[in-house]
C-alpha positions, 0 to 999 in steps of 0.5 A: 247520519241520524236523518239518514238512518231514520229514513231507513225505517220507512223506505223499505230497507232490507233487514241487514241495512235496518240493523246497520242503520239502527247501530249507526243511529245509536252511535252517532247520537251518543257521539253528538251528545258527547261533543255537545257536552264538551262545547257546553262545558267550554261555554260554546254554542252546541248545535242540535241534530237539525243543524245539518240543514245549515252546516257544512263539513266534509262528508255532509250530504247536499240537499239534492242527495238527501232528496234522492235518498228520501225518494228512494225505496227498497233495494234502490234505497239500500244502495243509495244509503250505503253509498251516501253513508260511506261518503258521510263516514269518509268525511268524519275520517277526514275531520279526524285526520285534519284534527290530528294533523294540527299540532297540539289539537288532540292533546286532551285525552278525551278528545284523542280517544274519541277521535281515534275511536271515530276513525276505527269504528267508521273505517270498520263500518265503511268496510262493512258497507262496501261488502253490503254494496257488493252483495246488492 
């Protein structure tokens, strides 16, 4: 998501999309820092933000999708960004659902609050992005 949001600055994105991209960038960066901190505190490996090159998880874009987004400009960029960010957000919602479906997986209060926050925020952002798509 961070890679995607930073493309918006140089691809002629519309002002409304730029505002959304900046907001997503800030929230995703904070989420990543929080999760990296949890991993480090547990003595686990904490991947950096460039790990999208080698990691896969629900909602992650393919290399081809990233290339398409990188090549797009203006309104075509806005449309593709919104479609792909919805996909990315849906992946995060799926990961939250998978976590909460596992017995005892979200008993830690911080993890539970975080997971529910991700679900709420990203569901709301999907609704906004669907509205923005219909306005294009």
